[in-house]
KEBALO-174405 format. One record per residue (C-alpha): x negated, y, z negated; chain. Coordinates in pm, 1 decimal. Each point is the difference from the previous one (the first is absolute). Layout:
x=X y=Y z=Z unit=A
...
% end
This chain:
x=2389.3 y=-4601.3 z=2812.3 unit=A
x=-142.7 y=167.6 z=-309.3 unit=A
x=-274.6 y=-260.5 z=-21.0 unit=A
x=-90.2 y=64.8 z=362.4 unit=A
x=-31.6 y=374.0 z=-67.1 unit=A
x=-216.3 y=-64.9 z=-303.6 unit=A
x=-227.1 y=-227.8 z=200.7 unit=A
x=-48.7 y=278.7 z=258.4 unit=A
x=-123.6 y=255.3 z=-258.0 unit=A
x=-372.3 y=77.8 z=33.9 unit=A
x=-206.5 y=-215.6 z=-231.1 unit=A
x=-333.4 y=182.8 z=22.4 unit=A
x=-141.6 y=282.6 z=-209.7 unit=A
x=-170.5 y=-200.3 z=-273.2 unit=A
x=109.5 y=-77.1 z=-352.2 unit=A
x=194.9 y=260.3 z=-195.0 unit=A
x=-38.2 y=-66.3 z=-371.1 unit=A
x=-115.7 y=184.7 z=-312.4 unit=A
x=-355.8 y=17.9 z=127.5 unit=A
x=122.1 y=227.1 z=280.9 unit=A
x=131.2 y=263.3 z=-243.0 unit=A
x=-250.5 y=283.3 z=-42.9 unit=A
x=-11.8 y=242.8 z=-290.6 unit=A
x=-179.3 y=329.3 z=66.1 unit=A
x=-150.8 y=141.0 z=-317.1 unit=A
x=-114.6 y=342.4 z=-113.3 unit=A
x=-21.6 y=240.0 z=293.1 unit=A
x=-13.4 y=-272.6 z=266.2 unit=A
x=360.5 y=72.5 z=110.5 unit=A
x=-97.1 y=358.3 z=83.3 unit=A
x=-287.8 y=-99.0 z=225.5 unit=A
x=205.3 y=-282.4 z=150.5 unit=A
x=304.5 y=216.6 z=79.4 unit=A
x=-97.8 y=370.3 z=-30.5 unit=A
x=311.4 y=106.9 z=190.2 unit=A
x=216.2 y=-91.3 z=-298.2 unit=A
x=-184.1 y=256.4 z=-213.2 unit=A
x=-106.3 y=283.8 z=231.2 unit=A
x=225.7 y=-53.0 z=301.3 unit=A
x=-258.7 y=-146.1 z=238.2 unit=A
x=-365.5 y=42.9 z=92.6 unit=A
x=30.3 y=296.9 z=236.2 unit=A
x=-115.6 y=359.6 z=-48.8 unit=A
x=303.8 y=87.7 z=-210.8 unit=A
x=-61.9 y=-297.1 z=-229.4 unit=A
x=-368.4 y=84.4 z=-38.8 unit=A
x=87.4 y=352.6 z=-110.7 unit=A
x=255.2 y=-142.3 z=-240.3 unit=A
x=-297.3 y=-117.5 z=-207.3 unit=A
x=-106.6 y=361.6 z=-43.2 unit=A
x=354.4 y=99.8 z=-89.3 unit=A
x=21.8 y=-265.9 z=-271.8 unit=A
x=-310.8 y=129.3 z=-178.1 unit=A
x=95.7 y=364.9 z=45.8 unit=A
x=349.7 y=-73.6 z=-132.3 unit=A
x=-147.2 y=-138.0 z=-322.8 unit=A
x=-197.6 y=319.8 z=-48.6 unit=A
x=309.7 y=207.6 z=74.2 unit=A
x=198.3 y=-198.3 z=-257.8 unit=A
x=-252.2 y=109.4 z=-261.9 unit=A
x=42.3 y=362.2 z=110.2 unit=A
x=380.4 y=-9.4 z=4.7 unit=A
x=-3.5 y=-160.4 z=-345.4 unit=A
x=-200.6 y=299.3 z=-123.8 unit=A
x=-328.1 y=-182.4 z=-64.9 unit=A
x=-203.6 y=115.8 z=301.5 unit=A
x=-49.0 y=340.1 z=156.7 unit=A
x=-255.5 y=-80.2 z=268.1 unit=A
x=-44.1 y=-265.4 z=269.1 unit=A
x=-308.8 y=-31.0 z=219.7 unit=A
x=-9.3 y=-180.2 z=335.3 unit=A
x=-328.4 y=-83.4 z=175.9 unit=A
x=-17.6 y=-159.4 z=345.4 unit=A
x=-344.3 y=-127.8 z=97.2 unit=A
x=-148.5 y=-94.7 z=334.0 unit=A
x=-73.9 y=-363.1 z=81.3 unit=A
x=-294.7 y=-124.6 z=203.6 unit=A
x=186.5 y=27.6 z=331.9 unit=A
x=49.3 y=372.2 z=-51.4 unit=A
x=369.6 y=-42.5 z=-81.1 unit=A
x=197.8 y=30.0 z=-321.4 unit=A
x=-96.8 y=-262.4 z=-253.6 unit=A
x=18.3 y=-0.3 z=-376.8 unit=A
x=272.9 y=189.2 z=-182.7 unit=A
x=-28.4 y=114.1 z=-362.8 unit=A
x=292.2 y=142.7 z=-198.0 unit=A
x=-49.4 y=136.2 z=-351.9 unit=A
x=228.2 y=156.8 z=-258.4 unit=A
x=-56.2 y=156.8 z=-340.7 unit=A
x=284.2 y=-189.6 z=-165.7 unit=A
x=3.3 y=-247.8 z=-285.0 unit=A
x=-200.7 y=-270.2 z=176.6 unit=A
x=106.8 y=-363.0 z=46.1 unit=A
x=-13.5 y=-180.9 z=-337.4 unit=A
x=-319.2 y=-204.0 z=-37.9 unit=A
x=68.9 y=-186.7 z=-323.4 unit=A
x=79.3 y=-372.8 z=2.5 unit=A
x=345.3 y=-81.8 z=129.0 unit=A
x=207.5 y=-183.6 z=-264.3 unit=A
x=135.1 y=-258.1 z=247.3 unit=A
x=-334.2 y=-65.2 z=171.8 unit=A
x=-269.3 y=-67.4 z=-263.6 unit=A
x=-345.7 y=92.8 z=121.0 unit=A
x=128.9 y=231.9 z=274.9 unit=A
x=29.4 y=374.2 z=-16.8 unit=A
x=323.5 y=168.0 z=102.4 unit=A
x=-196.7 y=154.3 z=285.9 unit=A
x=-88.8 y=-343.0 z=138.9 unit=A
x=356.0 y=-125.8 z=-44.7 unit=A
x=142.3 y=298.7 z=189.2 unit=A
x=-249.2 y=-41.7 z=285.0 unit=A
x=36.9 y=-376.4 z=40.4 unit=A
x=358.4 y=-82.7 z=-99.5 unit=A
x=311.8 y=76.3 z=201.1 unit=A
x=285.1 y=172.0 z=-184.9 unit=A
x=-213.5 y=138.0 z=-279.0 unit=A
x=-5.1 y=363.2 z=-108.0 unit=A
x=138.9 y=260.6 z=-235.1 unit=A
x=306.3 y=111.8 z=196.2 unit=A
x=261.2 y=-267.5 z=-63.5 unit=A
x=143.9 y=104.1 z=-335.9 unit=A
x=-19.7 y=376.0 z=41.8 unit=A
x=-202.9 y=37.5 z=-320.8 unit=A
x=-319.2 y=122.8 z=166.5 unit=A
x=166.5 y=187.0 z=289.1 unit=A
x=346.1 y=161.7 z=3.6 unit=A
x=-3.0 y=17.1 z=380.8 unit=A
x=-255.5 y=-166.3 z=223.1 unit=A
x=-59.1 y=-121.7 z=352.8 unit=A
x=-191.6 y=-319.4 z=-79.1 unit=A
x=290.1 y=-212.3 z=-114.2 unit=A
x=-70.8 y=-353.2 z=114.5 unit=A
x=-336.6 y=-49.2 z=-163.4 unit=A
x=-164.6 y=-114.3 z=321.8 unit=A
x=-151.6 y=319.4 z=145.0 unit=A
x=-358.7 y=13.3 z=-122.6 unit=A
x=-28.5 y=-380.1 z=-13.5 unit=A
x=97.3 y=-9.9 z=368.5 unit=A
x=-265.0 y=262.9 z=74.7 unit=A
x=-249.3 y=-220.8 z=-183.8 unit=A
x=106.4 y=-308.9 z=195.0 unit=A
x=-29.5 y=168.9 z=339.4 unit=A
x=-324.1 y=190.4 z=-56.1 unit=A
x=-363.6 y=-98.1 z=45.1 unit=A
x=-161.4 y=125.8 z=-315.3 unit=A
x=224.1 y=200.3 z=-235.8 unit=A
x=-162.0 y=166.6 z=-298.6 unit=A
x=203.5 y=137.6 z=-288.2 unit=A
x=-139.1 y=247.6 z=-250.7 unit=A
x=191.0 y=102.8 z=-311.4 unit=A
x=-97.0 y=282.5 z=-233.2 unit=A
x=195.2 y=-59.4 z=-317.7 unit=A
x=-59.3 y=86.5 z=-364.1 unit=A
x=-322.6 y=180.4 z=100.7 unit=A
x=-146.9 y=-320.5 z=144.8 unit=A
x=-53.5 y=-96.9 z=364.9 unit=A
x=91.1 y=-349.9 z=122.9 unit=A
x=-26.9 y=-161.5 z=342.7 unit=A
x=92.2 y=-325.0 z=171.6 unit=A
x=-53.7 y=-122.5 z=354.6 unit=A
x=201.7 y=-237.3 z=217.8 unit=A
x=-8.1 y=-148.7 z=348.0 unit=A
x=309.9 y=-99.8 z=198.7 unit=A
x=197.8 y=-51.4 z=-317.6 unit=A
x=-270.0 y=-188.3 z=-187.5 unit=A
x=-181.5 y=124.3 z=-309.0 unit=A
x=-371.8 y=52.2 z=61.6 unit=A
x=-93.9 y=42.1 z=-363.5 unit=A
x=125.5 y=96.9 z=-343.4 unit=A
x=110.9 y=344.4 z=-104.1 unit=A
x=-312.3 y=208.1 z=-60.6 unit=A
x=-36.5 y=263.7 z=-268.0 unit=A
x=-224.2 y=263.8 z=155.0 unit=A
x=-36.2 y=239.0 z=-291.7 unit=A
x=132.3 y=323.2 z=-140.1 unit=A
x=182.2 y=248.6 z=221.4 unit=A
x=128.0 y=275.0 z=-228.9 unit=A
x=107.0 y=237.3 z=278.4 unit=A
x=178.6 y=-243.1 z=228.3 unit=A
x=330.7 y=-184.7 z=-9.3 unit=A
x=223.2 y=-188.1 z=241.7 unit=A
x=-18.4 y=-267.8 z=267.6 unit=A
x=-207.5 y=-21.1 z=318.7 unit=A
x=83.5 y=-256.5 z=268.7 unit=A
x=-242.9 y=-47.3 z=288.7 unit=A
x=68.5 y=-248.6 z=282.5 unit=A
x=-45.0 y=-87.6 z=366.8 unit=A
x=278.6 y=-184.4 z=187.8 unit=A
x=-106.4 y=-353.8 z=88.4 unit=A
x=-72.7 y=-46.5 z=374.3 unit=A
x=103.0 y=-365.2 z=-34.6 unit=A
x=352.1 y=134.1 z=-52.9 unit=A
x=1.5 y=323.4 z=203.5 unit=A
x=-254.0 y=-74.4 z=272.8 unit=A
x=-177.7 y=305.4 z=138.1 unit=A
x=256.2 y=245.8 z=-133.3 unit=A
x=-125.7 y=277.9 z=-225.1 unit=A
x=156.2 y=280.3 z=-199.5 unit=A
x=113.6 y=294.1 z=213.2 unit=A
x=-132.2 y=317.0 z=-168.8 unit=A
x=284.7 y=217.0 z=130.0 unit=A
x=263.0 y=-243.8 z=-125.1 unit=A
x=-159.0 y=-20.1 z=-344.1 unit=A
x=-37.7 y=377.8 z=-14.1 unit=A
x=374.0 y=48.3 z=68.8 unit=A
x=88.4 y=-261.4 z=-261.0 unit=A
x=-213.7 y=165.6 z=-266.0 unit=A
x=133.0 y=345.7 z=77.5 unit=A
x=363.4 y=-111.5 z=-10.8 unit=A
x=-49.2 y=-142.0 z=-350.2 unit=A
x=-111.8 y=339.0 z=-128.5 unit=A
x=317.9 y=158.4 z=135.6 unit=A
x=209.9 y=-259.0 z=-182.1 unit=A
x=-125.6 y=87.0 z=-346.8 unit=A
x=-101.7 y=356.0 z=-77.1 unit=A
x=-182.7 y=-103.4 z=-316.9 unit=A
x=-283.2 y=-181.9 z=175.2 unit=A
x=-314.1 y=120.0 z=176.5 unit=A
x=-132.4 y=-233.7 z=269.0 unit=A
x=-355.3 y=34.7 z=127.9 unit=A
x=-87.1 y=-143.3 z=340.8 unit=A
x=-347.1 y=-85.9 z=127.1 unit=A
x=-113.5 y=-196.2 z=302.1 unit=A
x=-324.4 y=-67.4 z=181.3 unit=A
x=-108.2 y=267.7 z=247.5 unit=A
x=15.6 y=-249.0 z=289.0 unit=A
x=372.2 y=-51.9 z=-68.1 unit=A
x=105.0 y=364.7 z=13.2 unit=A
x=201.2 y=157.8 z=280.0 unit=A
x=218.8 y=303.1 z=66.4 unit=A
x=270.0 y=-169.7 z=-210.3 unit=A
x=-227.1 y=-148.2 z=-267.5 unit=A
x=-236.9 y=220.4 z=-203.1 unit=A
x=-296.8 y=-136.0 z=-191.8 unit=A
x=145.8 y=137.3 z=-323.5 unit=A
x=334.5 y=139.7 z=-111.5 unit=A
x=189.7 y=67.1 z=-320.2 unit=A
x=378.6 y=-30.7 z=-10.4 unit=A
x=231.9 y=144.8 z=-261.1 unit=A
x=339.7 y=139.3 z=94.6 unit=A
x=200.1 y=177.2 z=-273.3 unit=A
x=295.5 y=35.4 z=237.8 unit=A
x=21.0 y=-372.8 z=64.5 unit=A
x=216.7 y=-107.0 z=292.9 unit=A
x=96.1 y=357.4 z=81.8 unit=A
x=-366.5 y=79.2 z=67.6 unit=A
x=-26.6 y=-315.0 z=211.4 unit=A
x=303.8 y=84.5 z=213.0 unit=A
x=-101.2 y=362.5 z=43.9 unit=A
x=-331.9 y=-114.2 z=143.4 unit=A
x=174.2 y=-252.2 z=226.1 unit=A
x=253.2 y=248.3 z=137.8 unit=A
x=-260.1 y=271.4 z=47.8 unit=A
x=127.4 y=307.6 z=182.9 unit=A
x=289.5 y=-173.5 z=175.2 unit=A
x=332.7 y=181.9 z=-24.1 unit=A
x=263.9 y=-173.9 z=-212.0 unit=A
x=377.7 y=30.3 z=-29.9 unit=A
x=-46.6 y=119.4 z=-357.8 unit=A
x=-305.8 y=205.2 z=-86.3 unit=A
x=-14.0 y=-159.8 z=-344.1 unit=A
x=-48.8 y=-373.2 z=-40.6 unit=A
x=241.6 y=-194.8 z=-213.9 unit=A
x=-250.8 y=-110.6 z=-261.7 unit=A
x=3.9 y=-80.8 z=-368.5 unit=A
x=-29.4 y=-259.8 z=-271.2 unit=A
x=224.4 y=-137.2 z=-270.4 unit=A
x=-37.8 y=-232.0 z=-297.5 unit=A
x=252.7 y=-280.8 z=-8.2 unit=A
x=231.8 y=-20.2 z=-300.0 unit=A
x=-87.2 y=-255.8 z=-268.0 unit=A
x=154.6 y=-345.7 z=13.8 unit=A
x=240.1 y=-146.3 z=-258.2 unit=A
x=-294.2 y=-95.1 z=-221.8 unit=A
x=-126.9 y=357.5 z=4.2 unit=A
x=-304.2 y=-81.7 z=215.9 unit=A
x=-105.4 y=236.9 z=279.6 unit=A
x=76.2 y=-141.9 z=344.4 unit=A
x=-253.0 y=202.4 z=197.6 unit=A
x=27.3 y=291.8 z=238.4 unit=A
x=31.2 y=99.6 z=363.7 unit=A
x=-178.6 y=258.5 z=213.7 unit=A
x=97.6 y=100.1 z=351.4 unit=A
x=-72.2 y=242.3 z=283.0 unit=A
x=202.2 y=35.5 z=323.2 unit=A
x=-37.0 y=229.6 z=300.6 unit=A
x=211.5 y=29.9 z=314.0 unit=A
x=-234.2 y=113.8 z=281.5 unit=A
x=171.5 y=125.4 z=315.2 unit=A
x=-195.4 y=-243.2 z=214.4 unit=A
x=-97.0 y=-325.4 z=-167.2 unit=A
x=39.8 y=-372.0 z=49.2 unit=A
x=25.0 y=-23.7 z=-376.6 unit=A
x=-224.9 y=-172.2 z=-250.6 unit=A
x=75.4 y=-185.6 z=-321.1 unit=A
x=-233.2 y=-79.0 z=-288.7 unit=A
x=146.2 y=-205.3 z=-284.0 unit=A
x=-190.1 y=-90.5 z=-318.5 unit=A
x=66.5 y=-183.6 z=-322.8 unit=A
x=-248.0 y=34.3 z=-287.3 unit=A
x=-247.6 y=145.0 z=255.5 unit=A
x=38.3 y=-312.6 z=219.4 unit=A
x=98.0 y=69.1 z=364.3 unit=A
x=323.9 y=-178.5 z=92.2 unit=A
x=4.2 y=47.4 z=379.6 unit=A
x=326.3 y=-191.6 z=38.0 unit=A
x=175.2 y=226.3 z=-249.0 unit=A
x=246.6 y=-172.0 z=-229.6 unit=A
x=239.6 y=93.2 z=-275.0 unit=A
x=-170.9 y=330.0 z=-87.1 unit=A
x=42.5 y=101.8 z=363.8 unit=A
x=368.4 y=-100.8 z=-12.2 unit=A
x=59.3 y=214.9 z=-307.6 unit=A
x=-172.8 y=297.8 z=158.3 unit=A
x=196.1 y=-27.5 z=325.0 unit=A
x=322.7 y=-26.5 z=-199.5 unit=A
x=-82.4 y=314.6 z=-198.1 unit=A
x=-68.5 y=202.4 z=316.5 unit=A
x=308.2 y=-131.6 z=180.5 unit=A
x=242.9 y=62.4 z=-283.3 unit=A
x=-155.4 y=339.1 z=-68.6 unit=A
x=29.8 y=129.0 z=357.1 unit=A
x=356.6 y=-131.0 z=27.9 unit=A
x=95.9 y=179.0 z=-322.2 unit=A
x=-160.7 y=321.0 z=123.5 unit=A
x=193.6 y=-29.4 z=326.8 unit=A
x=322.4 y=-30.1 z=-195.5 unit=A
x=-101.8 y=301.0 z=-209.4 unit=A
x=-39.9 y=222.1 z=307.5 unit=A
x=313.3 y=-132.9 z=168.8 unit=A
x=-162.1 y=-227.7 z=257.3 unit=A
x=247.1 y=-289.7 z=3.7 unit=A
x=-199.0 y=-206.4 z=251.4 unit=A
x=-286.0 y=-26.4 z=-249.7 unit=A
x=168.8 y=-305.0 z=-153.0 unit=A
x=-117.9 y=-198.9 z=304.8 unit=A
x=-370.1 y=75.5 z=-53.4 unit=A
x=-211.1 y=-314.2 z=-37.0 unit=A
x=-334.5 y=-48.4 z=-169.4 unit=A
x=-173.4 y=-23.7 z=337.7 unit=A
x=141.9 y=337.6 z=99.8 unit=A
x=-184.8 y=173.0 z=-281.4 unit=A
x=-325.8 y=-198.1 z=-7.7 unit=A
x=-63.0 y=-52.0 z=372.7 unit=A
x=-280.4 y=233.2 z=103.4 unit=A
x=-78.1 y=91.4 z=-360.5 unit=A
x=-333.9 y=-55.8 z=-169.9 unit=A
x=54.9 y=-164.3 z=-337.3 unit=A
x=-227.7 y=-94.5 z=-288.4 unit=A
x=150.6 y=-178.2 z=-298.0 unit=A
x=-184.9 y=-138.4 z=-300.2 unit=A
x=160.8 y=-181.9 z=-292.3 unit=A
x=-143.4 y=-133.0 z=-323.4 unit=A
x=214.5 y=-273.0 z=-155.1 unit=A
x=-43.6 y=-268.4 z=-262.3 unit=A
x=-41.9 y=-357.2 z=124.3 unit=A
x=76.5 y=62.7 z=369.1 unit=A
x=87.1 y=-289.8 z=228.7 unit=A
x=-156.6 y=-25.8 z=344.4 unit=A
x=79.1 y=-215.8 z=299.4 unit=A
x=-344.5 y=-160.8 z=18.9 unit=A
x=-349.1 y=7.2 z=-148.6 unit=A
x=-96.8 y=275.2 z=244.6 unit=A
x=288.6 y=208.5 z=-144.5 unit=A
x=124.2 y=129.4 z=335.7 unit=A
x=357.0 y=49.2 z=-124.2 unit=A
x=145.8 y=92.4 z=-339.9 unit=A
x=297.0 y=-217.9 z=-97.9 unit=A
x=74.8 y=117.7 z=-356.2 unit=A
x=377.5 y=61.7 z=7.6 unit=A
x=-5.1 y=263.5 z=-274.5 unit=A
x=-239.7 y=219.8 z=200.7 unit=A
x=278.6 y=100.1 z=240.3 unit=A
x=220.0 y=130.2 z=-280.4 unit=A
x=-281.9 y=170.4 z=-188.2 unit=A
x=-130.1 y=182.2 z=307.0 unit=A
x=342.4 y=104.3 z=125.2 unit=A
x=104.8 y=141.1 z=-336.4 unit=A
x=-330.5 y=182.9 z=-48.9 unit=A
x=-19.4 y=155.1 z=347.3 unit=A
x=366.5 y=83.6 z=66.8 unit=A
x=31.2 y=292.7 z=-241.1 unit=A
x=-323.3 y=155.4 z=127.8 unit=A
x=119.4 y=-27.7 z=360.8 unit=A
x=334.8 y=159.1 z=-83.2 unit=A
x=-187.1 y=298.7 z=-144.2 unit=A
x=-240.1 y=12.6 z=295.7 unit=A
x=295.9 y=39.9 z=235.5 unit=A
x=224.3 y=229.8 z=-202.9 unit=A
x=-256.0 y=229.5 z=-165.3 unit=A
x=-79.9 y=143.1 z=343.4 unit=A
x=315.3 y=-26.5 z=210.9 unit=A
x=-172.2 y=102.6 z=324.0 unit=A
x=-257.6 y=-273.3 z=-47.7 unit=A
x=272.6 y=-252.8 z=-75.8 unit=A
x=203.4 y=103.0 z=303.7 unit=A
x=-304.3 y=-19.0 z=226.6 unit=A
x=-70.9 y=-356.9 z=-107.4 unit=A
x=366.9 y=-95.6 z=19.7 unit=A
x=23.3 y=140.5 z=352.7 unit=A
x=-298.7 y=-200.5 z=120.5 unit=A
x=132.2 y=-317.5 z=-161.6 unit=A
x=343.8 y=55.9 z=154.2 unit=A
x=-157.2 y=32.1 z=344.1 unit=A
x=-175.1 y=-332.1 z=-50.2 unit=A
x=326.0 y=-156.1 z=-122.3 unit=A
x=190.8 y=126.4 z=304.7 unit=A
x=-265.6 y=-143.1 z=229.9 unit=A
x=16.0 y=-335.8 z=-179.2 unit=A
x=381.2 y=-13.8 z=24.6 unit=A
x=-11.2 y=100.4 z=368.1 unit=A
x=-238.9 y=-283.0 z=82.3 unit=A
x=211.7 y=-243.6 z=-197.3 unit=A
x=308.5 y=104.0 z=198.3 unit=A
x=-186.2 y=-43.8 z=329.2 unit=A
x=-103.1 y=-352.7 z=-96.7 unit=A
x=357.0 y=-89.3 z=-92.3 unit=A
x=131.9 y=128.3 z=333.1 unit=A
x=-250.4 y=-214.8 z=189.0 unit=A
% end
């Protein structure tokens, strides 16, 4: 019987031996399967290229080495957005020969080799967003004609690439005594993205949000006149000393909220057992009377739209805080408040900076670092307790609104159980 079954198996398909095993080298895997590195080839993936380069510039700013970032969006021949250039005044990518790759500069290694960079050991950056060492090399692989300029040690260097391939050696262009930092200029490859182009409004929002996330950086925006609109100016300068609180205040506008004051603040995390700083957290929350709610979660300036452990810690801090306040004012039913009761309809912005964060994927949509939940909860909880109890009327107003939402949730649950 077994022999009969074996005889019935399909015999076609050609030979399968060692010659059929392919090995993709260099940046070939990125061009072959871009979805593994940027989540696909759609509009969101295309804009992820911009985010990768901008994140590198932001890492320099957060590390204290850059104070200014410039973003320039140029028009392409079809009258739509084309080439994007992002510059910073940081340290500049190293251009000396890499010790493990004789004859190649560190710049070339970083641009052409996956999992290369200065963010693995934590020596060059205490907290950073570019953790996997694939960001700018992926941008190189999926772009038509990237050009990198580095101003370092009062000298200007440049190197050009095409679809992941080196077009020529690193060039030394001469003295540049008044310039420092890295400039990355690229155009997404139509072989990968088809007719899709950068959306000026989407890039503008991305750039602006980065400035809110780190008060110590100034970001300058420029784009071609043909790309401007009511939402996209030709030029803008962003610097927000108030950070997330400024961002939320602009978002809420003149809408009436349950509490006139936002719950906003920041807190350094306590040092770890080795005495090393573990980062910090910044937050801003409003409870508008009429809102579907909105949630913006970030880790090391990277958007994490699916939330993660930092979100869990924040929700825990708010839930435990409002329950404790309810007990303080004699509201026994407050013990049944859930996290959804207090965050539903709220508008939340949370930004954490942590060492060596762990993300769910290369696109970093969700933070999975287990310690982030504990760090955020401990840092935020005391501040929330004070927010509620320092102004009892404010605390009672928020508690009352949350209790109403809890009662509605329990009523619906009871109705479902009866059915």
